[in-house]
ROTORRO-556236 format. One record per residue (C-alpha): residue number from 1; x negated, y negated, z. Coordinates in nm, 3 decimals. Each point is the difference from the previous one (the first is absolute). Example, Ala and Ser with C-alpha at 12.3 -4.5 7.8 and 13.67 -1.06 7.14 Angstrom:
ATOM resi       u       v       w
ATOM    1  -1.230   0.450   0.780
ATOM    2  -0.137  -0.344  -0.066
//
This chain:
ATOM resi       u       v       w
ATOM    1  -3.172  -0.133  -0.459
ATOM    2  -0.132   0.048   0.361
ATOM    3   0.173  -0.294   0.148
ATOM    4   0.346   0.083  -0.148
ATOM    5  -0.005   0.347   0.122
ATOM    6  -0.081  -0.096   0.382
ATOM    7   0.294  -0.285  -0.046
ATOM    8   0.215   0.264  -0.134
ATOM    9  -0.108   0.241   0.293
ATOM   10   0.059  -0.279   0.237
ATOM   11   0.361  -0.095  -0.149
ATOM   12   0.082   0.369  -0.021
ATOM   13  -0.099   0.053   0.395
ATOM   14   0.197  -0.297   0.088
ATOM   15   0.343   0.119  -0.193
ATOM   16   0.051   0.339   0.199
ATOM   17   0.189   0.062  -0.308
ATOM   18   0.159   0.324   0.195
ATOM   19   0.016  -0.165   0.322
ATOM   20  -0.246   0.295   0.176
ATOM   21  -0.273  -0.184   0.108
ATOM   22  -0.061   0.086   0.366
ATOM   23   0.133  -0.219   0.297
ATOM   24  -0.151   0.027   0.365
ATOM   25   0.345   0.138   0.063
ATOM   26   0.048   0.360  -0.075
ATOM   27   0.394  -0.034   0.022
ATOM   28  -0.028  -0.236  -0.234
ATOM   29  -0.202   0.196  -0.243
ATOM   30   0.254   0.315   0.028
ATOM   31   0.295  -0.287  -0.068
ATOM   32  -0.206  -0.098  -0.319
ATOM   33  -0.076   0.315  -0.116
ATOM   34   0.371   0.178   0.061
ATOM   35   0.119  -0.360  -0.166
ATOM   36  -0.184   0.100  -0.297
ATOM   37   0.038   0.336  -0.033
ATOM   38   0.434  -0.040   0.056
ATOM   39  -0.027  -0.241  -0.288
ATOM   40  -0.195   0.249  -0.221
ATOM   41   0.251   0.252   0.100
ATOM   42   0.329  -0.282  -0.114
ATOM   43  -0.201   0.023  -0.387
ATOM   44  -0.095   0.311  -0.006
ATOM   45   0.361   0.094  -0.146
ATOM   46  -0.009  -0.225  -0.235
ATOM   47  -0.298   0.084  -0.126
ATOM   48   0.033   0.411  -0.010
ATOM   49   0.323  -0.176  -0.165
ATOM   50  -0.172  -0.165  -0.324
ATOM   51  -0.272   0.256   0.003
ATOM   52   0.317   0.266  -0.024
ATOM   53   0.115  -0.234  -0.305
ATOM   54  -0.328  -0.023  -0.194
ATOM   55   0.028   0.377   0.023
ATOM   56   0.365   0.055  -0.147
ATOM   57  -0.108  -0.274  -0.266
ATOM   58  -0.283   0.164  -0.109
ATOM   59   0.186   0.357  -0.090
ATOM   60   0.312  -0.241  -0.167
ATOM   61  -0.305  -0.191  -0.231
ATOM   62  -0.266   0.313  -0.015
ATOM   63   0.317   0.133  -0.202
ATOM   64  -0.020  -0.269  -0.274
ATOM   65  -0.367  -0.130   0.032
ATOM   66   0.026  -0.274   0.164
ATOM   67  -0.126   0.101   0.350
ATOM   68  -0.212  -0.376   0.010
ATOM   69   0.274  -0.229   0.083
ATOM   70   0.007   0.154   0.312
ATOM   71  -0.317  -0.183   0.016
ATOM   72   0.019  -0.299  -0.214
ATOM   73   0.339  -0.067   0.258
ATOM   74  -0.203   0.046   0.324
ATOM   75  -0.304  -0.211  -0.160
ATOM   76   0.231  -0.281  -0.095
ATOM   77   0.280  -0.015   0.312
ATOM   78  -0.332   0.012   0.188
ATOM   79  -0.193  -0.295  -0.173
ATOM   80   0.377  -0.218   0.022
ATOM   81  -0.023   0.084   0.356
ATOM   82  -0.310  -0.094   0.133
ATOM   83  -0.002  -0.321  -0.269
ATOM   84   0.312  -0.094   0.234
ATOM   85  -0.164   0.088   0.320
ATOM   86  -0.321  -0.204  -0.122
ATOM   87   0.143  -0.301  -0.008
ATOM   88   0.132   0.020   0.356
ATOM   89  -0.386   0.149   0.138
ATOM   90  -0.200  -0.226  -0.195
ATOM   91   0.157  -0.321   0.114
ATOM   92   0.031   0.096   0.348
ATOM   93  -0.346   0.144  -0.054
ATOM   94  -0.188  -0.225  -0.215
ATOM   95   0.094  -0.322   0.123
ATOM   96   0.205   0.056   0.322
ATOM   97  -0.200   0.160   0.239
ATOM   98  -0.224  -0.200   0.232
ATOM   99  -0.334   0.171  -0.049
ATOM  100   0.003  -0.248  -0.332
ATOM  101  -0.090  -0.261   0.293
ATOM  102  -0.325   0.199   0.085
ATOM  103  -0.102   0.109  -0.334
ATOM  104  -0.049  -0.309  -0.207
ATOM  105  -0.240  -0.149   0.197
ATOM  106  -0.236   0.303  -0.015
ATOM  107  -0.239   0.091  -0.307
ATOM  108   0.198   0.158  -0.228
ATOM  109   0.126  -0.017  -0.323
ATOM  110   0.349  -0.005  -0.098
ATOM  111  -0.016   0.327  -0.189
ATOM  112  -0.129   0.164   0.330
ATOM  113   0.307  -0.148   0.216
ATOM  114   0.255   0.077  -0.296
ATOM  115  -0.096   0.373  -0.048
ATOM  116  -0.055   0.099   0.325
ATOM  117   0.374  -0.136   0.067
ATOM  118   0.081   0.187  -0.308
ATOM  119  -0.111   0.345   0.116
ATOM  120   0.165  -0.053   0.333
ATOM  121   0.337  -0.081  -0.160
ATOM  122  -0.039   0.311  -0.209
ATOM  123   0.002   0.196   0.262
ATOM  124   0.385  -0.119   0.092
ATOM  125   0.103   0.075  -0.400
ATOM  126  -0.178   0.354   0.079
ATOM  127   0.226   0.063   0.297
ATOM  128   0.359  -0.094  -0.257
ATOM  129  -0.209   0.254  -0.266
ATOM  130  -0.046   0.281   0.301
ATOM  131   0.411   0.013   0.033
ATOM  132   0.081  -0.022  -0.389
ATOM  133  -0.298   0.133  -0.258
ATOM  134  -0.139   0.214   0.194
ATOM  135   0.304   0.251   0.061
ATOM  136   0.009  -0.061  -0.401
ATOM  137  -0.293   0.120  -0.057
ATOM  138   0.005   0.283   0.212
ATOM  139   0.290   0.147  -0.150
ATOM  140  -0.146  -0.011  -0.282
ATOM  141  -0.272   0.166   0.057
ATOM  142   0.170   0.250   0.158
ATOM  143   0.275   0.070  -0.247
ATOM  144  -0.267  -0.039  -0.319
ATOM  145  -0.218   0.274   0.212
ATOM  146  -0.326  -0.280  -0.034
ATOM  147  -0.354   0.104   0.081
ATOM  148  -0.249  -0.239   0.247
ATOM  149  -0.073  -0.208  -0.276
ATOM  150   0.358  -0.122  -0.014
ATOM  151   0.008  -0.072   0.378
ATOM  152  -0.341  -0.159  -0.056
ATOM  153   0.085  -0.276  -0.287
ATOM  154   0.325  -0.035   0.223
ATOM  155  -0.202  -0.105   0.288
ATOM  156  -0.193  -0.242  -0.214
ATOM  157   0.324  -0.141  -0.198
ATOM  158   0.196  -0.055   0.399
ATOM  159  -0.365  -0.212   0.058
ATOM  160   0.045  -0.222  -0.335
ATOM  161   0.351  -0.053  -0.069
ATOM  162   0.128  -0.217   0.207
ATOM  163  -0.335  -0.274  -0.116
ATOM  164   0.145  -0.085  -0.310
ATOM  165   0.369  -0.140   0.128
ATOM  166  -0.188  -0.138   0.296
ATOM  167  -0.203  -0.218  -0.159
ATOM  168   0.294  -0.130  -0.208
ATOM  169   0.183  -0.031   0.350
ATOM  170  -0.311  -0.191   0.084
ATOM  171  -0.065  -0.248  -0.272
ATOM  172   0.351  -0.117   0.003
ATOM  173  -0.019  -0.090   0.342
ATOM  174  -0.382  -0.152  -0.056
ATOM  175   0.176  -0.171  -0.281
ATOM  176   0.306  -0.140   0.230
ATOM  177  -0.215  -0.087   0.319
ATOM  178  -0.316  -0.185  -0.229
ATOM  179   0.260  -0.294  -0.004
ATOM  180   0.007  -0.026   0.434
ATOM  181  -0.354  -0.224  -0.024
ATOM  182   0.280  -0.246  -0.193
ATOM  183   0.247  -0.049   0.219
ATOM  184   0.072  -0.213   0.294
ATOM  185   0.194   0.205   0.204
ATOM  186  -0.221   0.319   0.012
ATOM  187   0.219   0.220   0.233
ATOM  188   0.297  -0.094  -0.185
ATOM  189  -0.179   0.121  -0.311
ATOM  190  -0.089   0.278   0.087
ATOM  191   0.340   0.116   0.120
ATOM  192   0.126  -0.099  -0.357
ATOM  193  -0.319   0.164  -0.162
ATOM  194   0.119   0.311   0.127
ATOM  195   0.338   0.007  -0.092
ATOM  196  -0.061  -0.124  -0.354
ATOM  197  -0.256   0.300  -0.003
ATOM  198   0.265   0.243   0.171
ATOM  199   0.269  -0.118  -0.304
ATOM  200  -0.255   0.039  -0.303
ATOM  201  -0.116   0.332   0.118
ATOM  202   0.396   0.099   0.027
ATOM  203   0.009  -0.144  -0.359
ATOM  204  -0.270   0.205  -0.193
ATOM  205   0.062   0.304   0.229
ATOM  206   0.359  -0.061  -0.123
ATOM  207  -0.065  -0.043  -0.427
ATOM  208  -0.266   0.290  -0.010
ATOM  209   0.297   0.201   0.143
ATOM  210   0.162  -0.120  -0.293
ATOM  211  -0.248   0.025  -0.233
ATOM  212  -0.067   0.392   0.061
ATOM  213   0.386   0.086  -0.050
ATOM  214   0.079  -0.197  -0.288
ATOM  215  -0.331   0.071  -0.196
ATOM  216   0.185   0.252  -0.238
ATOM  217   0.341   0.079  -0.048
ATOM  218   0.153   0.365   0.152
ATOM  219  -0.036   0.153  -0.360
ATOM  220  -0.379  -0.086  -0.032
ATOM  221  -0.030   0.110   0.354
ATOM  222   0.150   0.356  -0.092
ATOM  223  -0.213   0.014  -0.309
ATOM  224  -0.301  -0.067   0.239
ATOM  225   0.118   0.276   0.208
ATOM  226   0.093   0.218  -0.212
ATOM  227  -0.399  -0.036  -0.163
ATOM  228  -0.135   0.182   0.325
ATOM  229  -0.375  -0.029   0.057
ATOM  230   0.084  -0.236   0.281
ATOM  231   0.058  -0.276  -0.251
ATOM  232   0.213  -0.218   0.236
ATOM  233  -0.396  -0.034   0.189
ATOM  234  -0.153  -0.148  -0.318
ATOM  235   0.287  -0.314  -0.031
ATOM  236  -0.117  -0.125   0.343
ATOM  237  -0.120  -0.351  -0.046
ATOM  238   0.071  -0.324   0.174
ATOM  239  -0.144  -0.217   0.297
ATOM  240  -0.124   0.382   0.216
ATOM  241  -0.116   0.085  -0.361
ATOM  242  -0.283   0.246   0.225
ATOM  243   0.273   0.246   0.102
ATOM  244   0.034   0.145  -0.300
ATOM  245  -0.409   0.086   0.004
ATOM  246   0.033   0.149   0.286
ATOM  247   0.291   0.239  -0.069
ATOM  248  -0.181   0.122  -0.280
ATOM  249  -0.327   0.070   0.242
ATOM  250   0.266   0.233   0.253
ATOM  251   0.135   0.172  -0.296
ATOM  252  -0.322   0.084  -0.117
ATOM  253  -0.166   0.065   0.283
ATOM  254  -0.178   0.306  -0.115
ATOM  255  -0.130  -0.129  -0.302
ATOM  256  -0.265  -0.262  -0.101
ATOM  257   0.329  -0.199  -0.176
ATOM  258   0.119  -0.045   0.398
ATOM  259  -0.378  -0.135   0.072
ATOM  260   0.000  -0.234  -0.278
ATOM  261   0.340  -0.177   0.137
ATOM  262  -0.108   0.010   0.355
ATOM  263  -0.345  -0.202  -0.143
ATOM  264   0.230  -0.217  -0.183
ATOM  265   0.212  -0.111   0.353
ATOM  266  -0.253  -0.050   0.167
ATOM  267  -0.175  -0.259  -0.226
ATOM  268   0.330  -0.174  -0.033
ATOM  269  -0.003  -0.046   0.378
ATOM  270  -0.397  -0.063   0.027
ATOM  271   0.089  -0.267  -0.293
ATOM  272   0.292  -0.201   0.158
ATOM  273  -0.162  -0.033   0.337
ATOM  274  -0.288  -0.169  -0.154
ATOM  275   0.219  -0.205  -0.171
ATOM  276   0.163  -0.059   0.311
ATOM  277  -0.303  -0.079   0.214
ATOM  278  -0.067  -0.224  -0.310
ATOM  279   0.335  -0.203   0.056
ATOM  280   0.017   0.033   0.387
ATOM  281  -0.350  -0.141   0.035
ATOM  282   0.169  -0.347  -0.166
ATOM  283   0.345  -0.016   0.140
ATOM  284   0.051   0.159   0.362
ATOM  285  -0.239  -0.252   0.184
ATOM  286   0.231  -0.235  -0.140
ATOM  287   0.252   0.129   0.125
ATOM  288  -0.069   0.127   0.351
ATOM  289  -0.225  -0.323   0.088
ATOM  290   0.175  -0.194   0.242
ATOM  291   0.273   0.287   0.087
ATOM  292  -0.039  -0.090   0.363
ATOM  293   0.103  -0.386  -0.065
ATOM  294   0.287  -0.144   0.084
ATOM  295   0.230  -0.293  -0.021
ATOM  296   0.244  -0.181   0.182
ATOM  297   0.218  -0.238  -0.085
ATOM  298   0.024  -0.391   0.256
ATOM  299   0.284  -0.145   0.033
ATOM  300   0.186  -0.224   0.257
ATOM  301   0.291   0.166   0.153
ATOM  302   0.267  -0.252   0.066
ATOM  303   0.171  -0.037   0.368
ATOM  304   0.302   0.226  -0.154
ATOM  305  -0.218   0.259  -0.167
ATOM  306  -0.210   0.072   0.341
ATOM  307   0.338   0.027   0.197
ATOM  308   0.105   0.215  -0.213
ATOM  309  -0.349   0.220  -0.056
ATOM  310  -0.028   0.015   0.371
ATOM  311   0.369   0.118   0.055
ATOM  312  -0.005   0.311   0.211
ATOM  313   0.166   0.297  -0.163
ATOM  314   0.070   0.377   0.153
ATOM  315  -0.303   0.154   0.075
ATOM  316   0.070   0.319  -0.195
ATOM  317   0.078  -0.191  -0.301
ATOM  318  -0.286  -0.216   0.004
ATOM  319  -0.273   0.287   0.013
ATOM  320   0.186   0.181  -0.274
ATOM  321  -0.105  -0.366  -0.221
ATOM  322  -0.302   0.007   0.149
ATOM  323  -0.094   0.364  -0.157
ATOM  324   0.199  -0.073  -0.306
ATOM  325  -0.272  -0.306  -0.051
ATOM  326  -0.248   0.232   0.108
ATOM  327   0.037   0.256  -0.309
ATOM  328   0.092  -0.308  -0.246
ATOM  329  -0.320  -0.185   0.063
ATOM  330  -0.245   0.269   0.014
ATOM  331  -0.092   0.129  -0.375
ATOM  332  -0.070   0.339   0.121
ATOM  333   0.283   0.052   0.167
ATOM  334   0.226  -0.170  -0.246
ATOM  335  -0.151   0.223  -0.276
ATOM  336   0.090   0.312   0.173
ATOM  337   0.256  -0.096   0.247
ATOM  338   0.217  -0.234  -0.209
ATOM  339  -0.007  -0.010  -0.336
ATOM  340   0.060   0.367  -0.054
ATOM  341   0.374  -0.075   0.158
ATOM  342   0.091  -0.252  -0.348
ATOM  343  -0.186   0.258  -0.226
ATOM  344   0.248   0.239  -0.005
ATOM  345   0.264  -0.150  -0.216
ATOM  346  -0.280  -0.104  -0.217
ATOM  347  -0.088   0.358  -0.002
ATOM  348   0.343   0.060  -0.131
ATOM  349   0.092  -0.299  -0.261
ATOM  350  -0.396   0.017  -0.173
ATOM  351   0.095   0.370  -0.176
ATOM  352   0.329  -0.134  -0.068
ATOM  353  -0.073  -0.367  -0.205
ATOM  354  -0.292   0.189  -0.189
ATOM  355   0.191   0.304  -0.056
ATOM  356   0.407  -0.109  -0.103
ATOM  357   0.075   0.346  -0.142
ATOM  358  -0.021   0.128   0.344
ATOM  359   0.306  -0.187   0.095
ATOM  360   0.179   0.235  -0.220
ATOM  361  -0.065   0.294   0.247
ATOM  362   0.065  -0.166   0.354
ATOM  363   0.368  -0.050  -0.141
ATOM  364   0.051   0.381   0.087
ATOM  365  -0.058  -0.097   0.335
ATOM  366   0.311  -0.176   0.057
ATOM  367   0.228   0.309  -0.084
ATOM  368  -0.256   0.181   0.315
ATOM  369   0.080  -0.245   0.169
ATOM  370   0.401   0.022  -0.034
ATOM  371  -0.057   0.358   0.109
ATOM  372   0.115  -0.037   0.375
ATOM  373  -0.302   0.241   0.092
ATOM  374  -0.280  -0.175  -0.224
ATOM  375   0.115  -0.331   0.183
ATOM  376  -0.099   0.156   0.291
ATOM  377  -0.297   0.174  -0.116
ATOM  378  -0.080  -0.357  -0.148
ATOM  379   0.064  -0.158   0.354
ATOM  380  -0.206   0.204   0.199
ATOM  381  -0.280  -0.004  -0.259
ATOM  382   0.065  -0.460   0.048
ATOM  383  -0.068   0.110   0.395
ATOM  384  -0.293   0.194  -0.041
ATOM  385  -0.195  -0.230  -0.232
ATOM  386   0.066  -0.282   0.282
ATOM  387  -0.156   0.148   0.247
ATOM  388  -0.303   0.070  -0.251
ATOM  389  -0.007  -0.323  -0.119
ATOM  390  -0.026  -0.100   0.360
ATOM  391  -0.311   0.218   0.128
ATOM  392  -0.172  -0.043  -0.323
ATOM  393  -0.073  -0.368   0.079
ATOM  394  -0.185   0.135   0.318
ATOM  395   0.131  -0.297   0.174
ATOM  396   0.121   0.154   0.369
ATOM  397  -0.248   0.291  -0.082
ATOM  398  -0.300  -0.269   0.053
ATOM  399   0.132  -0.229   0.202
ATOM  400  -0.158   0.050   0.313
ATOM  401  -0.294   0.152  -0.215
ATOM  402  -0.019  -0.400  -0.156
ATOM  403  -0.065  -0.132   0.333
ATOM  404  -0.380   0.172  -0.032
ATOM  405  -0.223  -0.136   0.283
ATOM  406   0.241  -0.329   0.108
ATOM  407   0.244   0.249   0.126
ATOM  408  -0.107  -0.097   0.351
ATOM  409   0.178  -0.326  -0.117
ATOM  410   0.345   0.178   0.037
ATOM  411  -0.067   0.075   0.349
ATOM  412  -0.001  -0.337   0.140
ATOM  413   0.263  -0.151  -0.231
ATOM  414   0.294  -0.121   0.200
ATOM  415   0.233   0.251  -0.190
ATOM  416   0.059   0.366   0.152
ATOM  417  -0.074   0.312  -0.201
ATOM  418   0.352   0.047  -0.117
ATOM  419   0.044  -0.258  -0.172
ATOM  420  -0.339  -0.046  -0.164
ATOM  421   0.067   0.347  -0.122
ATOM  422   0.353  -0.035  -0.131
ATOM  423  -0.149  -0.298  -0.184
ATOM  424  -0.223   0.173  -0.179
ATOM  425   0.225   0.304  -0.086
ATOM  426   0.251  -0.309  -0.116
ATOM  427  -0.238  -0.173  -0.250
ATOM  428  -0.032   0.348  -0.154
ATOM  429   0.367   0.044  -0.019
ATOM  430   0.035  -0.379  -0.108
ATOM  431  -0.233   0.107  -0.324
ATOM  432   0.194   0.356  -0.019
ATOM  433   0.268  -0.176  -0.073
ATOM  434  -0.170  -0.224  -0.263
ATOM  435  -0.096   0.277  -0.233
ATOM  436   0.341   0.249   0.076
ATOM  437   0.238  -0.324  -0.122
ATOM  438  -0.313  -0.135  -0.262
ATOM  439   0.061   0.381  -0.126
ATOM  440   0.380   0.058  -0.013
ATOM  441   0.021  -0.330  -0.163
ATOM  442  -0.189   0.124  -0.285
ATOM  443   0.183   0.294  -0.022
ATOM  444   0.323  -0.247  -0.002
ATOM  445  -0.180  -0.154  -0.277
ATOM  446  -0.074   0.282  -0.228
ATOM  447   0.182   0.284   0.147
ATOM  448   0.366   0.131  -0.028
ATOM  449   0.085  -0.029   0.374
ATOM  450   0.352  -0.095   0.093
ATOM  451  -0.035  -0.300   0.307
ATOM  452   0.166   0.223   0.305
ATOM  453  -0.337   0.277  -0.055
ATOM  454  -0.241  -0.312   0.041
ATOM  455   0.123  -0.153   0.293
ATOM  456   0.060   0.399   0.153
ATOM  457  -0.391   0.046  -0.121
ATOM  458  -0.096  -0.304   0.183
ATOM  459   0.230   0.040   0.322
ATOM  460  -0.169   0.372  -0.025
ATOM  461  -0.367  -0.133  -0.041
ATOM  462   0.001  -0.238   0.298
ATOM  463   0.060   0.348   0.200
ATOM  464  -0.356   0.109  -0.178
ATOM  465  -0.160  -0.296   0.040
ATOM  466   0.023  -0.012   0.349
ATOM  467  -0.097   0.359   0.053
ATOM  468  -0.324  -0.041  -0.229
ATOM  469  -0.102  -0.302   0.213
ATOM  470   0.086   0.109   0.300
ATOM  471  -0.210   0.355  -0.065
ATOM  472  -0.286  -0.148  -0.202
ATOM  473  -0.060  -0.294   0.344
ATOM  474   0.026   0.284   0.244
ATOM  475  -0.264   0.199  -0.204
ATOM  476  -0.245  -0.312   0.014
ATOM  477   0.074  -0.053   0.377
ATOM  478  -0.105   0.396   0.045
ATOM  479  -0.322  -0.066  -0.280
ATOM  480  -0.096  -0.334  -0.012
ATOM  481  -0.312  -0.018  -0.240
ATOM  482  -0.136  -0.305   0.167
ATOM  483  -0.356  -0.040  -0.141
ATOM  484  -0.023  -0.106  -0.318
ATOM  485  -0.197  -0.274  -0.151
ATOM  486   0.224  -0.101  -0.283
ATOM  487   0.373  -0.032   0.024
ATOM  488  -0.025   0.245  -0.337
ATOM  489  -0.087   0.242   0.224
ATOM  490   0.336  -0.008   0.260
ATOM  491   0.253   0.021  -0.280
ATOM  492  -0.193   0.248  -0.272
ATOM  493  -0.172   0.209   0.208
ATOM  494   0.175   0.025   0.298
ATOM  495   0.175   0.348  -0.052
ATOM  496   0.324  -0.063   0.234
ATOM  497   0.132  -0.154  -0.295
ATOM  498  -0.068   0.319  -0.171
ATOM  499   0.110   0.163   0.259
ATOM  500   0.350  -0.243   0.018
ATOM  501   0.003   0.061  -0.373
ATOM  502   0.105   0.382   0.027
ATOM  503   0.193  -0.081   0.292
ATOM  504   0.229  -0.241  -0.210
ATOM  505  -0.017   0.292  -0.307
ATOM  506   0.100   0.344   0.186
ATOM  507   0.272  -0.134   0.316
ATOM  508   0.196  -0.222  -0.264
ATOM  509  -0.022   0.349  -0.174
ATOM  510   0.313   0.092   0.198
ATOM  511   0.290  -0.217  -0.143
ATOM  512  -0.130   0.142  -0.354
ATOM  513  -0.004   0.340   0.102
ATOM  514   0.333  -0.007   0.175
ATOM  515   0.214  -0.208  -0.264
ATOM  516  -0.126   0.269  -0.283
ATOM  517   0.057   0.353   0.220
ATOM  518   0.319  -0.131   0.171
ATOM  519   0.116  -0.176  -0.333
ATOM  520   0.103  -0.311   0.196
ATOM  521   0.183  -0.328  -0.159
ATOM  522  -0.157  -0.301   0.031
ATOM  523   0.163  -0.089   0.331
ATOM  524  -0.055   0.306   0.185
ATOM  525  -0.375  -0.031  -0.132
ATOM  526   0.020  -0.386   0.161
ATOM  527   0.147   0.093   0.376
ATOM  528  -0.277   0.329  -0.043
ATOM  529  -0.257  -0.274   0.005
ATOM  530   0.119  -0.278   0.181
ATOM  531   0.071   0.248   0.305
ATOM  532  -0.334   0.218   0.000
ATOM  533  -0.247  -0.329  -0.078
ATOM  534   0.204  -0.256   0.245
ATOM  535  -0.065   0.250   0.232
ATOM  536  -0.342   0.054  -0.077
ATOM  537  -0.074  -0.347  -0.024
ATOM  538   0.182  -0.058   0.315
ATOM  539  -0.259   0.299   0.155
ATOM  540  -0.299  -0.172  -0.125
ATOM  541   0.053  -0.376   0.143
ATOM  542   0.086   0.170   0.320
ATOM  543  -0.346   0.158  -0.021
ATOM  544  -0.161  -0.295  -0.129
ATOM  545   0.158  -0.157   0.296
ATOM  546  -0.133   0.202   0.268
ATOM  547  -0.282   0.237  -0.145
ATOM  548  -0.125  -0.245  -0.276
ATOM  549  -0.070  -0.245   0.247
ATOM  550  -0.193   0.225   0.255
ATOM  551  -0.201   0.072  -0.346
ATOM  552  -0.109  -0.416  -0.066
ATOM  553  -0.083  -0.034   0.376
ATOM  554  -0.218   0.312  -0.028
ATOM  555  -0.161  -0.178  -0.333
ATOM  556  -0.374  -0.116   0.080
ATOM  557  -0.163  -0.161  -0.297
//
């Protein structure tokens, strides 16, 4: 236990989760703090909105004595979010981090390494909870005029809630990655295994949602709600069955029943942790052993192949291809930057394939699109989604940070700074195009969207893709995160990515507001997007070509 605590403390120290660790330069400290405060301020309206929604829901549901539904829904959605994001975090922290090579030779048990990494991953999940679950717990407490015991229980449940879904995510990942030792091409299998774990997580996520929505008919649900006395909470089951005890603990926080349910919830968490340790002892090292190994094929090139492979290419395209190859071949970058672009269609298709009845409801979208204003709003929304998809892959917003301590090599390459910047931006643009087109193709397959609107959406989305990529690399040039010990930190622990996401949400909201407020037609909306963001994209290109180059020159590893 002592070694586990020491190892966890060291990992958390290196984690620097909120990017607030002091550095030598005072200006750098101020920048880090300002960025963190800016991100908090950006999420604050959403958190307040969730809290107000919980308070409003309480006043409505308390009339029929079903206010526990607020907590039940909050716990269920939080558990699903922890489970889904947990797959990403587990794959990155358990298998792709560079400290694995240093930890394996040490006199540490697999359970100690596993528990330390599990604890570190929990801290990431607490950030997710802080945004979505904390406002619900606070809003419910204010609306119900709860006492101090309620808030004490809320804190304990906030800490313990992610344990069960994160264990599920860890077991799935370890089960898949346990076959790594059997594969000849280990580096390729790590990527394939990550994809398999992702698809499995999405499928399970969707199946759980289906079970929750189809477990009872509308009439049975109505009869259940009419019973009052928080009868709906008592029906909560599924793989997150422990959430039922968490809800009952808060609803009865002032009584002995609440304490008993809290103890039951904690005991379930402890039991699953013990099972997790037992399972991890047997399969974790099988998957993590040899993770640093790489394989390569040796073959003779013919004279024609050698000539073709050594043929000179334009500098910009060659450097862009180099960036893309690095993203595809590095497992942590592939999981966090590339794979997400292909998962968005899965998010659309899986629920529709599992629940075909939902297709009937989507047919009403065709009537809305036939209206000129409806198609204008859809076009503006498609533009905003394109910008958001590009920002979520984090390619442009971490392009400089991913160089890490090797940034000095960029200084000696016989390639201009402008070309390097544009090549990095193009790698983000290209994957943004892939993500947007995959979404549009999925929409064309399942939604009644006319062909002209799909083409206009693709054209309008290109402006959002370029804007998000240029803005992301400009942010990363201004605040590069060059000090990291594994690739995961360069992307997932880089607040430049979050900042770019916020900008890509707020700025593209302009055409959506304009199309609704001014009652624009679809063509007027397209022209407004092309005019506004065409100018913004040209302006950002000019800034990157001048000020961006100067920022690149001043970067020092």
